[in-house]
Phi, psi and omega in degrees: 000325182292324179293321180296320179292322177295320178294321178294330178293328182255024185294325180290323178292320178294317178296320177296319178295321177295321177295320178296317178297319178295320178295318178295317179299314181293325179293321183281326189247336185256335181279140178296152181294151182297322180293328176294318178294317179296320179294329181281321187257010184299326177295323178294316179297318181294314181293324177294318179296318178294321178297317179294324176295321177296318179298315178295321179297313180290330177291326180281326186271343181284137180291141179293146181292148180289117186284340182265359179289143181271085178270125180292135179239098187294334184265359183296318178297319179295320178295320177295321179295316180294323180285346178089014181265353185243125185287330183257145175292143184288338182247162176290116181266115179263124178269126178250135182272000000 
């Protein structure tokens, strides 16, 4: 009886250990091998890597935009109004009765 009570005290640890063993077993024997996955998806990995290299290349070679140029920003007034920093509404507000 004393052994049974000790086992019941550690039932969660025993269950956790069994789950870990089951996970390791399934990982080793049921999951496809990494080289098989790599052999199947290598064109996708290669094209993604080339695309990211192109993005980095164009990001480095493009000239930074002139920060002092007066570029019109049509939504800036609306953003200020929504944020509460602008006292007047950016658009003509027509009140209808």
